[in-house]
A tleap script that builds the chain and sets N, CA, C and O, in Angstrom:
source leaprc.protein.ff14SB
mol = sequence {
  NMET ILE ARG TYR SER LEU HIE CYS ASP ASN
  ALA HIE GLU PHE GLU GLY TRP PHE SER GLU
  SER ALA ASP PHE GLU ARG GLN LYS SER SER
  GLY PHE LEU SER CYS PRO VAL CYS GLY SER
  LEU GLU VAL THR LYS VAL LEU MET ALA PRO
  SER VAL SER THR ALA ARG GLN LYS GLU ALA
  VAL GLN ALA LEU ALA ALA ASN GLU VAL GLN
  LYS GLU ALA LEU THR LYS LEU LYS GLU ALA
  VAL VAL ALA ILE ARG ALA ASN SER GLU ASP
  VAL GLY GLU ARG PHE PRO GLU GLU ALA ARG
  LYS ILE HIE TYR GLY GLU ALA GLU ALA ARG
  GLY ILE ILE GLY GLU ALA SER LEU THR ASP
  VAL LYS ALA LEU VAL GLU GLU GLY ILE GLU
  ILE ALA PRO LEU PRO VAL LEU PRO ASP ASP
  VAL CASN
}
set mol.1.N position { 143.819 112.158 42.312 }
set mol.1.CA position { 144.011 112.486 43.533 }
set mol.1.C position { 145.274 112.999 43.828 }
set mol.1.O position { 146.300 112.678 43.229 }
set mol.2.N position { 145.185 113.983 44.965 }
set mol.2.CA position { 146.034 115.008 45.244 }
set mol.2.C position { 146.751 114.206 46.654 }
set mol.2.O position { 145.854 113.667 47.302 }
set mol.3.N position { 147.908 114.034 47.176 }
set mol.3.CA position { 148.415 113.819 48.135 }
set mol.3.C position { 149.014 115.121 49.487 }
set mol.3.O position { 150.096 115.692 49.351 }
set mol.4.N position { 148.436 115.285 50.241 }
set mol.4.CA position { 149.005 116.049 51.203 }
set mol.4.C position { 149.668 115.537 52.228 }
set mol.4.O position { 149.395 114.534 52.887 }
set mol.5.N position { 150.622 116.336 52.339 }
set mol.5.CA position { 150.948 116.119 53.968 }
set mol.5.C position { 150.509 117.314 55.114 }
set mol.5.O position { 150.712 118.513 54.924 }
set mol.6.N position { 149.836 116.718 56.402 }
set mol.6.CA position { 148.984 117.742 56.858 }
set mol.6.C position { 149.470 117.492 58.061 }
set mol.6.O position { 149.684 116.294 58.242 }
set mol.7.N position { 149.798 118.395 59.219 }
set mol.7.CA position { 149.766 118.736 60.567 }
set mol.7.C position { 148.598 119.447 60.867 }
set mol.7.O position { 147.836 120.142 60.195 }
set mol.8.N position { 148.665 118.935 62.604 }
set mol.8.CA position { 147.746 119.603 63.588 }
set mol.8.C position { 148.434 120.925 64.106 }
set mol.8.O position { 149.479 121.395 63.655 }
set mol.9.N position { 147.733 121.402 65.045 }
set mol.9.CA position { 148.177 122.509 65.955 }
set mol.9.C position { 148.813 121.884 67.054 }
set mol.9.O position { 149.615 122.487 67.768 }
set mol.10.N position { 148.367 120.254 67.283 }
set mol.10.CA position { 149.146 119.620 68.479 }
set mol.10.C position { 150.694 118.960 67.711 }
set mol.10.O position { 151.336 118.088 68.297 }
set mol.11.N position { 150.937 119.265 66.972 }
set mol.11.CA position { 152.250 119.138 65.993 }
set mol.11.C position { 152.119 117.652 65.261 }
set mol.11.O position { 152.967 117.042 64.610 }
set mol.12.N position { 150.805 117.301 65.584 }
set mol.12.CA position { 150.660 115.750 64.506 }
set mol.12.C position { 150.943 115.947 63.256 }
set mol.12.O position { 150.872 117.084 62.789 }
set mol.13.N position { 151.362 114.734 62.395 }
set mol.13.CA position { 152.029 114.915 61.415 }
set mol.13.C position { 150.873 113.717 60.746 }
set mol.13.O position { 150.423 112.792 61.421 }
set mol.14.N position { 150.548 113.949 59.403 }
set mol.14.CA position { 149.897 112.703 58.792 }
set mol.14.C position { 149.439 113.256 57.483 }
set mol.14.O position { 149.673 114.447 57.278 }
set mol.15.N position { 148.752 112.487 56.470 }
set mol.15.CA position { 148.741 112.374 55.142 }
set mol.15.C position { 147.111 112.713 54.953 }
set mol.15.O position { 146.309 112.437 55.845 }
set mol.16.N position { 146.756 113.267 53.842 }
set mol.16.CA position { 145.030 112.842 53.415 }
set mol.16.C position { 145.427 113.512 51.894 }
set mol.16.O position { 146.129 114.431 51.472 }
set mol.17.N position { 144.403 112.317 51.269 }
set mol.17.CA position { 144.029 112.084 50.029 }
set mol.17.C position { 142.946 113.018 49.427 }
set mol.17.O position { 141.893 112.607 49.913 }
set mol.18.N position { 142.577 114.446 48.320 }
set mol.18.CA position { 141.980 114.994 48.311 }
set mol.18.C position { 141.685 114.703 46.627 }
set mol.18.O position { 142.621 114.747 45.828 }
set mol.19.N position { 139.995 114.343 46.105 }
set mol.19.CA position { 140.347 114.502 44.615 }
set mol.19.C position { 140.570 115.816 44.101 }
set mol.19.O position { 140.580 115.620 42.886 }
set mol.20.N position { 140.756 117.044 44.291 }
set mol.20.CA position { 141.462 118.669 44.051 }
set mol.20.C position { 141.762 119.577 45.203 }
set mol.20.O position { 141.479 119.494 46.399 }
set mol.21.N position { 142.307 120.320 44.618 }
set mol.21.CA position { 143.123 121.357 45.886 }
set mol.21.C position { 141.793 121.990 46.794 }
set mol.21.O position { 141.793 122.084 48.021 }
set mol.22.N position { 140.811 122.345 46.001 }
set mol.22.CA position { 139.643 123.065 46.257 }
set mol.22.C position { 139.164 121.636 47.578 }
set mol.22.O position { 138.558 122.002 48.585 }
set mol.23.N position { 139.420 120.507 47.449 }
set mol.23.CA position { 138.448 119.845 48.068 }
set mol.23.C position { 139.189 119.972 49.453 }
set mol.23.O position { 138.480 120.301 50.404 }
set mol.24.N position { 140.394 119.774 49.659 }
set mol.24.CA position { 140.841 120.130 51.069 }
set mol.24.C position { 140.069 121.664 51.996 }
set mol.24.O position { 139.564 121.681 53.118 }
set mol.25.N position { 140.214 122.611 51.174 }
set mol.25.CA position { 139.573 123.407 51.739 }
set mol.25.C position { 138.286 123.348 51.779 }
set mol.25.O position { 137.879 124.347 52.372 }
set mol.26.N position { 137.159 122.459 51.337 }
set mol.26.CA position { 135.871 122.479 51.380 }
set mol.26.C position { 135.967 121.414 52.900 }
set mol.26.O position { 135.186 121.445 53.851 }
set mol.27.N position { 136.886 120.740 52.767 }
set mol.27.CA position { 136.017 119.797 53.862 }
set mol.27.C position { 137.067 120.424 55.141 }
set mol.27.O position { 136.690 120.149 56.281 }
set mol.28.N position { 137.910 120.961 55.055 }
set mol.28.CA position { 138.330 121.735 56.892 }
set mol.28.C position { 137.551 122.722 56.795 }
set mol.28.O position { 137.222 122.904 57.968 }
set mol.29.N position { 136.786 123.847 55.890 }
set mol.29.CA position { 135.664 124.674 56.267 }
set mol.29.C position { 134.222 123.954 56.625 }
set mol.29.O position { 133.225 124.593 56.959 }
set mol.30.N position { 134.261 122.964 56.538 }
set mol.30.CA position { 133.090 122.478 56.990 }
set mol.30.C position { 133.213 121.626 57.996 }
set mol.30.O position { 132.195 121.222 58.558 }
set mol.31.N position { 134.302 121.263 58.342 }
set mol.31.CA position { 134.390 120.402 59.778 }
set mol.31.C position { 135.020 119.164 59.544 }
set mol.31.O position { 135.382 118.572 60.561 }
set mol.32.N position { 135.213 118.694 58.598 }
set mol.32.CA position { 135.175 117.020 58.362 }
set mol.32.C position { 136.393 116.645 58.285 }
set mol.32.O position { 136.726 115.461 58.219 }
set mol.33.N position { 137.399 117.881 58.284 }
set mol.33.CA position { 138.885 117.271 58.456 }
set mol.33.C position { 139.318 117.651 59.681 }
set mol.33.O position { 139.269 118.788 60.151 }
set mol.34.N position { 139.968 116.151 60.449 }
set mol.34.CA position { 140.271 116.859 61.593 }
set mol.34.C position { 141.330 115.637 61.725 }
set mol.34.O position { 141.153 114.586 61.109 }
set mol.35.N position { 142.431 115.850 62.562 }
set mol.35.CA position { 143.925 115.066 62.979 }
set mol.35.C position { 143.094 113.553 63.705 }
set mol.35.O position { 142.237 113.585 64.589 }
set mol.36.N position { 143.572 112.483 63.122 }
set mol.36.CA position { 143.509 111.293 63.314 }
set mol.36.C position { 144.007 111.044 64.809 }
set mol.36.O position { 143.506 110.003 65.236 }
set mol.37.N position { 144.637 111.520 65.516 }
set mol.37.CA position { 145.521 111.370 66.355 }
set mol.37.C position { 144.832 111.978 67.649 }
set mol.37.O position { 144.558 111.254 68.606 }
set mol.38.N position { 144.514 113.584 67.635 }
set mol.38.CA position { 143.690 113.690 68.824 }
set mol.38.C position { 142.292 114.784 68.720 }
set mol.38.O position { 141.590 115.322 69.576 }
set mol.39.N position { 142.303 114.797 67.167 }
set mol.39.CA position { 140.976 115.315 66.798 }
set mol.39.C position { 140.153 116.466 66.456 }
set mol.39.O position { 138.994 116.768 66.173 }
set mol.40.N position { 141.891 117.209 66.699 }
set mol.40.CA position { 141.953 119.016 66.443 }
set mol.40.C position { 141.621 119.220 64.695 }
set mol.40.O position { 141.948 118.698 63.629 }
set mol.41.N position { 140.890 120.159 65.123 }
set mol.41.CA position { 140.163 120.847 63.168 }
set mol.41.C position { 141.212 121.471 63.109 }
set mol.41.O position { 141.487 121.320 61.919 }
set mol.42.N position { 142.212 122.225 63.639 }
set mol.42.CA position { 143.152 122.922 63.632 }
set mol.42.C position { 144.071 122.204 62.813 }
set mol.42.O position { 145.023 121.777 63.466 }
set mol.43.N position { 144.111 121.848 61.242 }
set mol.43.CA position { 144.935 121.367 60.416 }
set mol.43.C position { 145.509 122.366 59.121 }
set mol.43.O position { 145.102 123.491 58.829 }
set mol.44.N position { 146.504 121.626 58.507 }
set mol.44.CA position { 147.290 122.563 57.592 }
set mol.44.C position { 148.265 121.633 57.045 }
set mol.44.O position { 148.953 120.705 57.473 }
set mol.45.N position { 148.004 122.422 55.576 }
set mol.45.CA position { 149.197 121.742 54.522 }
set mol.45.C position { 150.594 122.105 55.067 }
set mol.45.O position { 150.933 123.190 55.540 }
set mol.46.N position { 151.505 120.747 54.877 }
set mol.46.CA position { 152.363 121.212 54.723 }
set mol.46.C position { 153.482 121.256 53.567 }
set mol.46.O position { 153.073 120.452 52.731 }
set mol.47.N position { 154.442 121.690 53.208 }
set mol.47.CA position { 155.047 122.261 51.921 }
set mol.47.C position { 155.824 120.399 51.612 }
set mol.47.O position { 156.859 120.029 52.166 }
set mol.48.N position { 155.016 119.536 50.651 }
set mol.48.CA position { 155.493 118.557 50.043 }
set mol.48.C position { 156.626 119.013 48.831 }
set mol.48.O position { 156.579 120.169 48.410 }
set mol.49.N position { 157.833 117.873 48.193 }
set mol.49.CA position { 157.986 117.659 47.562 }
set mol.49.C position { 157.517 117.158 46.219 }
set mol.49.O position { 157.134 115.989 46.192 }
set mol.50.N position { 157.496 117.602 45.507 }
set mol.50.CA position { 157.033 116.487 44.296 }
set mol.50.C position { 157.301 115.370 43.774 }
set mol.50.O position { 158.329 115.263 43.105 }
set mol.51.N position { 156.395 114.226 43.970 }
set mol.51.CA position { 156.981 113.226 43.826 }
set mol.51.C position { 156.805 112.749 42.120 }
set mol.51.O position { 155.788 112.295 41.596 }
set mol.52.N position { 157.693 112.927 41.691 }
set mol.52.CA position { 157.538 112.588 39.838 }
set mol.52.C position { 158.224 110.952 39.625 }
set mol.52.O position { 159.371 110.759 40.028 }
set mol.53.N position { 157.616 110.073 39.120 }
set mol.53.CA position { 157.905 109.079 38.521 }
set mol.53.C position { 159.226 109.359 37.269 }
set mol.53.O position { 159.358 110.307 36.495 }
set mol.54.N position { 159.893 108.397 37.415 }
set mol.54.CA position { 161.088 108.368 36.379 }
set mol.54.C position { 161.402 107.034 35.630 }
set mol.54.O position { 160.968 106.038 36.209 }
set mol.55.N position { 161.968 106.845 34.638 }
set mol.55.CA position { 161.745 105.758 34.249 }
set mol.55.C position { 162.570 105.029 34.830 }
set mol.55.O position { 162.357 103.832 34.637 }
set mol.56.N position { 163.931 105.398 35.837 }
set mol.56.CA position { 164.691 105.228 36.375 }
set mol.56.C position { 163.872 104.437 37.657 }
set mol.56.O position { 163.974 103.245 37.948 }
set mol.57.N position { 163.111 105.374 38.265 }
set mol.57.CA position { 162.266 104.472 39.588 }
set mol.57.C position { 161.514 103.217 38.852 }
set mol.57.O position { 161.333 102.119 39.379 }
set mol.58.N position { 161.140 103.567 37.627 }
set mol.58.CA position { 159.981 101.896 37.451 }
set mol.58.C position { 160.567 101.472 36.837 }
set mol.58.O position { 159.854 101.197 35.872 }
set mol.59.N position { 162.115 100.961 36.533 }
set mol.59.CA position { 162.819 100.028 36.204 }
set mol.59.C position { 163.435 99.723 37.753 }
set mol.59.O position { 163.529 98.516 37.972 }
set mol.60.N position { 163.805 100.463 38.699 }
set mol.60.CA position { 163.986 99.990 40.538 }
set mol.60.C position { 163.104 98.799 41.042 }
set mol.60.O position { 163.357 97.748 41.632 }
set mol.61.N position { 161.601 99.586 40.417 }
set mol.61.CA position { 160.830 99.176 41.120 }
set mol.61.C position { 160.023 97.525 40.604 }
set mol.61.O position { 159.545 96.624 41.293 }
set mol.62.N position { 160.154 97.677 39.191 }
set mol.62.CA position { 160.505 96.332 38.572 }
set mol.62.C position { 162.077 94.988 38.923 }
set mol.62.O position { 162.317 93.784 39.013 }
set mol.63.N position { 162.456 95.793 38.966 }
set mol.63.CA position { 163.981 95.106 39.707 }
set mol.63.C position { 163.975 94.495 41.011 }
set mol.63.O position { 164.775 93.667 41.447 }
set mol.64.N position { 162.791 95.096 41.682 }
set mol.64.CA position { 162.727 94.977 43.109 }
set mol.64.C position { 161.640 93.990 43.070 }
set mol.64.O position { 161.554 93.174 43.987 }
set mol.65.N position { 160.862 93.985 42.166 }
set mol.65.CA position { 159.676 92.838 42.086 }
set mol.65.C position { 160.166 91.612 41.537 }
set mol.65.O position { 159.454 90.610 41.603 }
set mol.66.N position { 161.101 91.575 41.095 }
set mol.66.CA position { 162.101 90.165 40.204 }
set mol.66.C position { 162.319 89.951 41.619 }
set mol.66.O position { 161.517 89.266 42.254 }
set mol.67.N position { 163.239 90.428 42.121 }
set mol.67.CA position { 164.152 90.091 43.136 }
set mol.67.C position { 163.130 89.169 43.885 }
set mol.67.O position { 163.095 87.978 44.194 }
set mol.68.N position { 162.629 89.836 43.978 }
set mol.68.CA position { 161.094 88.833 45.449 }
set mol.68.C position { 160.740 87.743 44.526 }
set mol.68.O position { 160.848 86.627 45.032 }
set mol.69.N position { 160.251 87.786 43.014 }
set mol.69.CA position { 160.180 86.728 42.520 }
set mol.69.C position { 161.080 85.739 42.865 }
set mol.69.O position { 160.871 84.679 43.455 }
set mol.70.N position { 162.401 86.338 42.305 }
set mol.70.CA position { 163.656 84.835 42.960 }
set mol.70.C position { 163.459 84.620 43.645 }
set mol.70.O position { 163.476 83.404 43.836 }
set mol.71.N position { 163.137 85.327 44.555 }
set mol.71.CA position { 163.633 85.114 46.115 }
set mol.71.C position { 162.582 83.636 46.655 }
set mol.71.O position { 162.928 82.580 47.184 }
set mol.72.N position { 161.310 84.111 46.273 }
set mol.72.CA position { 160.125 83.497 46.781 }
set mol.72.C position { 160.562 81.987 45.787 }
set mol.72.O position { 160.321 80.901 46.315 }
set mol.73.N position { 161.030 82.004 44.735 }
set mol.73.CA position { 161.362 80.945 43.619 }
set mol.73.C position { 162.321 79.477 45.066 }
set mol.73.O position { 162.199 78.422 45.687 }
set mol.74.N position { 163.231 80.727 44.724 }
set mol.74.CA position { 164.542 80.168 45.621 }
set mol.74.C position { 164.157 79.250 46.840 }
set mol.74.O position { 164.487 78.105 47.148 }
set mol.75.N position { 163.264 80.267 47.463 }
set mol.75.CA position { 162.843 79.320 49.206 }
set mol.75.C position { 161.970 78.248 48.551 }
set mol.75.O position { 162.255 77.206 49.140 }
set mol.76.N position { 161.230 78.048 47.805 }
set mol.76.CA position { 160.309 77.097 47.245 }
set mol.76.C position { 161.393 75.654 46.394 }
set mol.76.O position { 161.074 74.504 46.094 }
set mol.77.N position { 162.546 76.315 46.257 }
set mol.77.CA position { 163.368 75.412 45.648 }
set mol.77.C position { 164.050 74.486 47.162 }
set mol.77.O position { 164.075 73.293 47.466 }
set mol.78.N position { 164.413 75.430 47.661 }
set mol.78.CA position { 165.310 74.951 48.872 }
set mol.78.C position { 164.252 73.821 49.504 }
set mol.78.O position { 164.685 72.722 49.850 }
set mol.79.N position { 162.798 74.172 49.637 }
set mol.79.CA position { 162.364 73.740 50.608 }
set mol.79.C position { 162.077 72.328 49.733 }
set mol.79.O position { 161.773 71.347 50.411 }
set mol.80.N position { 162.140 72.189 48.521 }
set mol.80.CA position { 161.547 70.959 47.760 }
set mol.80.C position { 163.205 70.011 47.668 }
set mol.80.O position { 163.222 68.907 47.125 }
set mol.81.N position { 164.081 70.430 48.075 }
set mol.81.CA position { 165.369 69.748 48.072 }
set mol.81.C position { 165.718 69.413 49.067 }
set mol.81.O position { 166.538 68.496 49.061 }
set mol.82.N position { 165.250 70.015 50.489 }
set mol.82.CA position { 165.217 69.606 51.998 }
set mol.82.C position { 164.227 68.362 51.778 }
set mol.82.O position { 164.385 67.321 52.416 }
set mol.83.N position { 163.171 68.529 50.814 }
set mol.83.CA position { 162.167 66.943 51.635 }
set mol.83.C position { 162.615 66.263 50.683 }
set mol.83.O position { 162.757 65.097 51.052 }
set mol.84.N position { 162.999 66.468 49.309 }
set mol.84.CA position { 163.686 65.520 48.237 }
set mol.84.C position { 165.131 64.545 49.470 }
set mol.84.O position { 165.210 63.333 49.672 }
set mol.85.N position { 165.889 65.484 49.947 }
set mol.85.CA position { 166.744 64.835 51.078 }
set mol.85.C position { 166.391 64.103 51.957 }
set mol.85.O position { 166.967 63.075 52.314 }
set mol.86.N position { 164.903 64.795 52.617 }
set mol.86.CA position { 164.665 64.035 54.062 }
set mol.86.C position { 163.820 62.328 53.634 }
set mol.86.O position { 163.565 61.337 54.318 }
set mol.87.N position { 163.642 62.614 52.442 }
set mol.87.CA position { 162.709 61.312 52.305 }
set mol.87.C position { 163.555 60.182 50.775 }
set mol.87.O position { 163.084 59.503 49.862 }
set mol.88.N position { 164.920 60.523 51.227 }
set mol.88.CA position { 165.469 59.675 49.812 }
set mol.88.C position { 166.835 58.966 51.162 }
set mol.88.O position { 167.290 59.346 52.241 }
set mol.89.N position { 166.992 57.945 50.358 }
set mol.89.CA position { 168.437 57.285 51.616 }
set mol.89.C position { 169.648 57.821 49.955 }
set mol.89.O position { 169.625 57.753 48.726 }
set mol.90.N position { 170.712 58.422 51.307 }
set mol.90.CA position { 171.891 58.609 50.118 }
set mol.90.C position { 172.930 57.467 50.259 }
set mol.90.O position { 173.559 57.121 51.260 }
set mol.91.N position { 172.949 56.946 48.932 }
set mol.91.CA position { 173.557 55.805 48.365 }
set mol.91.C position { 174.707 56.418 47.979 }
set mol.91.O position { 175.476 55.628 47.430 }
set mol.92.N position { 175.148 57.631 48.069 }
set mol.92.CA position { 176.664 57.944 47.317 }
set mol.92.C position { 177.446 56.896 46.234 }
set mol.92.O position { 176.923 55.912 45.712 }
set mol.93.N position { 178.538 57.267 46.077 }
set mol.93.CA position { 179.288 57.049 44.839 }
set mol.93.C position { 178.193 55.406 44.061 }
set mol.93.O position { 178.246 55.031 42.890 }
set mol.94.N position { 177.286 54.734 45.257 }
set mol.94.CA position { 176.403 53.646 44.615 }
set mol.94.C position { 175.516 54.007 44.058 }
set mol.94.O position { 174.520 53.287 43.986 }
set mol.95.N position { 175.553 55.201 43.484 }
set mol.95.CA position { 174.151 55.363 43.078 }
set mol.95.C position { 173.818 54.956 41.485 }
set mol.95.O position { 172.639 54.925 41.132 }
set mol.96.N position { 174.850 54.655 40.568 }
set mol.96.CA position { 174.431 54.260 39.357 }
set mol.96.C position { 173.738 52.393 39.680 }
set mol.96.O position { 172.836 51.642 39.308 }
set mol.97.N position { 174.851 52.438 40.555 }
set mol.97.CA position { 174.571 50.863 40.732 }
set mol.97.C position { 173.108 50.605 41.259 }
set mol.97.O position { 172.276 49.880 40.713 }
set mol.98.N position { 172.953 51.288 42.352 }
set mol.98.CA position { 171.791 50.834 43.083 }
set mol.98.C position { 170.676 51.538 42.178 }
set mol.98.O position { 169.639 50.875 42.177 }
set mol.99.N position { 170.621 52.504 41.540 }
set mol.99.CA position { 169.273 52.960 40.295 }
set mol.99.C position { 168.858 52.034 39.604 }
set mol.99.O position { 167.642 51.916 39.452 }
set mol.100.N position { 169.987 50.899 38.847 }
set mol.100.CA position { 169.601 50.039 37.960 }
set mol.100.C position { 169.276 49.276 38.405 }
set mol.100.O position { 168.621 48.555 37.652 }
set mol.101.N position { 169.420 48.683 40.090 }
set mol.101.CA position { 169.014 47.791 41.067 }
set mol.101.C position { 167.110 48.060 41.052 }
set mol.101.O position { 166.223 47.295 40.672 }
set mol.102.N position { 167.040 49.222 41.534 }
set mol.102.CA position { 165.435 49.803 41.280 }
set mol.102.C position { 165.096 49.438 40.104 }
set mol.102.O position { 164.037 48.814 40.039 }
set mol.103.N position { 165.617 49.613 39.213 }
set mol.103.CA position { 164.713 50.191 38.181 }
set mol.103.C position { 164.139 48.610 37.500 }
set mol.103.O position { 162.987 48.331 37.169 }
set mol.104.N position { 165.323 47.773 37.436 }
set mol.104.CA position { 165.137 45.883 37.147 }
set mol.104.C position { 164.097 45.418 38.053 }
set mol.104.O position { 163.410 44.437 37.767 }
set mol.105.N position { 163.914 46.236 39.396 }
set mol.105.CA position { 163.353 45.509 40.100 }
set mol.105.C position { 164.289 44.398 41.022 }
set mol.105.O position { 163.677 43.501 41.601 }
set mol.106.N position { 165.353 44.454 41.111 }
set mol.106.CA position { 166.393 43.842 41.950 }
set mol.106.C position { 166.590 44.209 43.693 }
set mol.106.O position { 166.987 43.494 44.613 }
set mol.107.N position { 166.159 45.538 43.667 }
set mol.107.CA position { 165.721 46.180 44.620 }
set mol.107.C position { 164.581 46.800 44.835 }
set mol.107.O position { 163.962 47.324 43.909 }
set mol.108.N position { 164.128 46.820 46.180 }
set mol.108.CA position { 163.219 47.902 46.610 }
set mol.108.C position { 163.075 49.093 46.059 }
set mol.108.O position { 163.826 50.037 46.307 }
set mol.109.N position { 161.914 49.148 45.118 }
set mol.109.CA position { 161.649 50.890 45.054 }
set mol.109.C position { 161.798 51.703 46.001 }
set mol.109.O position { 161.188 51.636 47.069 }
set mol.110.N position { 162.627 52.548 45.696 }
set mol.110.CA position { 162.480 54.121 47.060 }
set mol.110.C position { 163.746 55.184 46.301 }
set mol.110.O position { 164.715 55.059 45.552 }
set mol.111.N position { 163.032 56.236 47.023 }
set mol.111.CA position { 163.952 57.375 46.906 }
set mol.111.C position { 165.490 57.564 46.877 }
set mol.111.O position { 165.721 58.531 47.603 }
set mol.112.N position { 166.637 57.082 46.372 }
set mol.112.CA position { 168.016 57.217 46.555 }
set mol.112.C position { 168.466 58.382 45.640 }
set mol.112.O position { 168.198 58.538 44.449 }
set mol.113.N position { 169.245 59.204 46.494 }
set mol.113.CA position { 170.386 60.263 46.229 }
set mol.113.C position { 171.976 59.788 46.316 }
set mol.113.O position { 172.313 58.829 47.010 }
set mol.114.N position { 172.707 60.398 45.705 }
set mol.114.CA position { 173.785 60.014 45.309 }
set mol.114.C position { 174.772 60.703 44.037 }
set mol.114.O position { 174.457 61.590 43.243 }
set mol.115.N position { 176.107 59.929 44.162 }
set mol.115.CA position { 176.511 60.529 43.182 }
set mol.115.C position { 176.866 60.128 42.142 }
set mol.115.O position { 177.050 58.911 42.164 }
set mol.116.N position { 177.138 60.795 40.802 }
set mol.116.CA position { 177.238 60.048 39.372 }
set mol.116.C position { 178.045 60.951 38.297 }
set mol.116.O position { 177.855 62.153 38.108 }
set mol.117.N position { 178.925 60.180 37.676 }
set mol.117.CA position { 180.109 60.549 36.571 }
set mol.117.C position { 178.857 60.930 35.831 }
set mol.117.O position { 177.737 60.593 36.213 }
set mol.118.N position { 179.182 61.912 34.359 }
set mol.118.CA position { 178.673 62.371 33.215 }
set mol.118.C position { 178.172 61.063 32.398 }
set mol.118.O position { 177.092 60.740 31.904 }
set mol.119.N position { 179.606 60.386 32.490 }
set mol.119.CA position { 179.428 59.022 31.545 }
set mol.119.C position { 178.268 57.804 32.283 }
set mol.119.O position { 177.576 56.906 31.802 }
set mol.120.N position { 178.506 58.351 33.736 }
set mol.120.CA position { 177.259 57.243 34.098 }
set mol.120.C position { 175.975 57.533 33.931 }
set mol.120.O position { 175.138 56.671 33.661 }
set mol.121.N position { 175.600 59.300 34.138 }
set mol.121.CA position { 174.549 59.762 33.754 }
set mol.121.C position { 173.827 59.251 32.888 }
set mol.121.O position { 172.726 58.721 33.042 }
set mol.122.N position { 174.730 59.467 31.475 }
set mol.122.CA position { 174.231 59.381 30.068 }
set mol.122.C position { 173.817 57.828 30.124 }
set mol.122.O position { 172.818 57.331 29.606 }
set mol.123.N position { 174.928 57.101 30.956 }
set mol.123.CA position { 174.345 55.631 30.377 }
set mol.123.C position { 173.172 55.113 31.226 }
set mol.123.O position { 172.603 54.085 30.859 }
set mol.124.N position { 172.827 55.670 32.185 }
set mol.124.CA position { 171.491 55.349 33.110 }
set mol.124.C position { 170.221 56.072 32.215 }
set mol.124.O position { 169.106 55.595 32.006 }
set mol.125.N position { 170.774 57.387 31.760 }
set mol.125.CA position { 169.379 57.878 30.582 }
set mol.125.C position { 169.219 57.188 29.521 }
set mol.125.O position { 168.106 56.885 29.091 }
set mol.126.N position { 170.431 56.828 28.920 }
set mol.126.CA position { 170.294 56.044 27.764 }
set mol.126.C position { 169.279 54.430 27.951 }
set mol.126.O position { 168.697 53.783 27.080 }
set mol.127.N position { 169.419 54.140 29.713 }
set mol.127.CA position { 168.824 52.660 29.582 }
set mol.127.C position { 167.617 52.971 30.246 }
set mol.127.O position { 166.958 52.110 30.829 }
set mol.128.N position { 167.309 54.114 30.188 }
set mol.128.CA position { 165.535 54.334 30.122 }
set mol.128.C position { 165.698 54.708 31.967 }
set mol.128.O position { 164.614 54.740 32.549 }
set mol.129.N position { 166.309 54.837 32.394 }
set mol.129.CA position { 166.332 54.981 34.360 }
set mol.129.C position { 166.138 56.759 34.407 }
set mol.129.O position { 166.960 57.543 33.931 }
set mol.130.N position { 165.124 57.067 34.951 }
set mol.130.CA position { 164.754 58.361 35.359 }
set mol.130.C position { 165.362 58.707 36.390 }
set mol.130.O position { 165.473 58.122 37.467 }
set mol.131.N position { 165.922 60.072 35.901 }
set mol.131.CA position { 167.378 60.167 37.363 }
set mol.131.C position { 166.985 61.821 37.031 }
set mol.131.O position { 166.504 62.163 35.950 }
set mol.132.N position { 167.289 62.814 38.197 }
set mol.132.CA position { 167.627 64.331 37.966 }
set mol.132.C position { 168.509 64.532 39.044 }
set mol.132.O position { 168.770 63.856 40.039 }
set mol.133.N position { 168.934 65.681 38.594 }
set mol.133.CA position { 170.359 65.937 39.363 }
set mol.133.C position { 169.347 67.325 40.763 }
set mol.133.O position { 168.343 68.028 40.643 }
set mol.134.N position { 169.979 67.175 41.493 }
set mol.134.CA position { 169.642 68.307 42.836 }
set mol.134.C position { 170.466 69.294 42.455 }
set mol.134.O position { 171.604 68.932 42.157 }
set mol.135.N position { 170.201 70.512 42.376 }
set mol.135.CA position { 170.650 71.682 42.265 }
set mol.135.C position { 171.451 71.992 43.784 }
set mol.135.O position { 171.101 71.792 44.947 }
set mol.136.N position { 172.785 72.621 43.124 }
set mol.136.CA position { 173.689 72.987 43.789 }
set mol.136.C position { 172.728 74.522 44.823 }
set mol.136.O position { 172.252 75.250 43.953 }
set mol.137.N position { 172.379 75.105 46.269 }
set mol.137.CA position { 172.326 76.393 46.182 }
set mol.137.C position { 173.407 77.106 46.645 }
set mol.137.O position { 174.515 76.665 46.951 }
set mol.138.N position { 173.106 77.957 46.668 }
set mol.138.CA position { 174.114 79.435 47.007 }
set mol.138.C position { 174.255 78.641 48.379 }
set mol.138.O position { 175.350 78.105 48.550 }
set mol.139.N position { 173.234 78.478 49.451 }
set mol.139.CA position { 173.584 78.042 51.089 }
set mol.139.C position { 174.683 77.273 50.788 }
set mol.139.O position { 175.821 77.677 51.026 }
set mol.140.N position { 174.425 76.053 50.217 }
set mol.140.CA position { 175.484 74.813 49.935 }
set mol.140.C position { 176.412 75.124 50.093 }
set mol.140.O position { 177.038 74.594 51.011 }
set mol.141.N position { 176.968 76.043 49.383 }
set mol.141.CA position { 178.302 76.374 48.711 }
set mol.141.C position { 179.055 76.777 50.199 }
set mol.141.O position { 179.905 76.004 50.640 }
set mol.142.N position { 178.778 77.751 50.787 }
set mol.142.CA position { 179.445 78.144 51.708 }
set mol.142.C position { 179.426 78.026 53.126 }
set mol.142.O position { 180.294 78.577 53.802 }
savepdb mol mol.pdb
quit
């Protein structure tokens, strides 16, 4: 397919796609080619710079796509963290103690969030208590 930049005698600019160069001339002479804005049949091609795909352009497109995927993943992660915080009790520094109480049936089962040292985290995991860290997201730092 060939893309041409076109304009009519009323100075409207638009694009046209043609299977080959001669296709433009056939459509114009048969009256099938008209301006989509005003309907004028006086349509001409405008000089265009060629569009050449380079490796650098392909890398830029791939990087842009990767950034979009990363943005979408970060958005979903933020939503998950917000939902966890909204549906959990913040027990602060008492987290290891409360996690043990829940695990051993000494307190009601509920979602909790809080703080724990690396030593406390290791001990909780060794006891078979399931815990997971909440990520610190870029917006949380600023």
